[in-house]
Residue, then its C-alpha position, 0 to 999 in steps of 0.5 A: m813470024k820469027k820463031i824463038g826457041l827457049i831453053s830454060n834451066l828451071y833449077k835456077d828458076p824453079a817457079g818460072e818467074q824469069t822464064s815467064k817474063v822472057l816468054q811474055g816479051i817474045i809474044k809481045r813482039n809478035m814472035m813465036p816462042l817454042v818451049t820444051d816439055s818442062v817449061y810448058k808443063l810449068l807455065k802453059q805458055g809458048k808452043w810445046s815442041k820436042e827438043k829435036d823440033l825446037f832446035q830444027h825449027s827455031d830461028i834463034i835459041l835463047v838460053l836462060g841459065g848459066d854457062g852449064t846450060i849454054l854449053q849443053t845447048s851449044r852442042n845441040a844447036a851446032k848440029y842444026g846450025k842455029p845461033i844461040l844467045g845466053i841470058n845469065l841466071g848463074r854466077l859467073g856467066f862467061l858465055a852469057e851475053a847479057e843479064m835479065s835486066d837487059l831483057d827488053s833491049i835484047l828482044d828489041i835487038i832480036v826483032s830488028g836483027s841488029y846483032q852479029i853472029e860469032d862462030r866459036m870453034m868446037l872440039d871433036s874427040q874419040l875414045i879408042r880402045k884396043g884399036k877401035k873407036v868405042d865413043s865420040f864426043l863434041a865439046l865447046n869448052d874442053i876435054a879433060v882426062t883426070k884422076g878419080s877420087f884417089a889422091r895420087l898422080i896419073h900418068l899420061d903420054v901426049t903426041i901431037n900430029g904423031e910427034f911425041v910431046n911429053h910424059y905427064a905425071a899430073d892430076g890430069l890434062l885439059v885440051s881446050s878451045p879458045t872459048g874454053s881457055t877462060a874455063y877450067s884451063l884458066s884455073a889450072g894456070g892456062p892463058v886467056i885466048y881470044p875466042g875468035m881465034e882457032c887453036l888448041l890449048l893443052t894444059p896440065i892440071c897440077p903437074h909434078t914437074l915445073t917444066s910441064r907448061p901449057i902448050i898452044t898448037d895449030a887448030e888443024s893439029n891432032i892431039v892423042i892422049d894415051v892412058i898409061d896407068k893400070n888400076r887407077e880411076i881415070q875418066v874423060t869429061i866433056d865440057g865438065q858435064h859428061a864423064v866416061e871411065l877409061q882403062a889402061g891402054d885407052q887413047i883419047t884423040i882431040s881435034k877441031s870439029n867441023l861444027k861451030t857454035q854460033l853465039i849472038r853478040l850484041s853491040g857494046y858487049g866486047f870480049f875484053n869488057l866481059l873479061r874485065s867484068k867477070l874477072s873483077a879487074r879494075n881500070e886504072c886511069i893515069d893522068 
């Protein structure tokens, strides 16, 4: 029997109505749903599992929520090599493959196995303080080094593969994966990169000079960001979800991770179709 792990953002589905529909659909198709403690307490449906066991024993992870829920799930799923499929309950939903209106067809496709798995590059990052590693991070979208609440620029130095790139006076810097190119980086003026590619994207946030432009570098590159400022609130944020305060002299290293996020892709849901839809672009036909 195929085991389907279900991660549901109950803040977006507080009564569990949508979550219950998914669970009933899974059971109806003779698959076993594994659920977290919060879902089981609310609905008393599915097989209760510790989070670690859910990721370890599921064949597929269904994620019910927005991009934030998918990002959080992706970091755990990658450690166990499990594919995930996002069903959007959020607003934009760049990472979600489908909507709740597609539920029946999604579950039928899962039963038949007629889907593709797309590997997405992830980022490894380390916080180096006084020459020692004090923390490490895994991200699917991006690593951001940004100013705190004060309305002043911060100063950062960047090297790539040991070669000095630039001194940045800006609100911050982003290092993104191709998947993350349609997230924070896009708002900061970065390019859209096809998610199947492997590269690193460095995007300055509101730089003080017009010559500070986004840079795309090889996926095997090692990027180092040096914190220059003293007496400033500066932090590193992972996928917009986990933040750590930085000190003057700290270094943030970013490189390609050996882990990958496996996203389930359904036929007819191409990247450029999704891009047009999410960016509200319109096709113009010229006769």
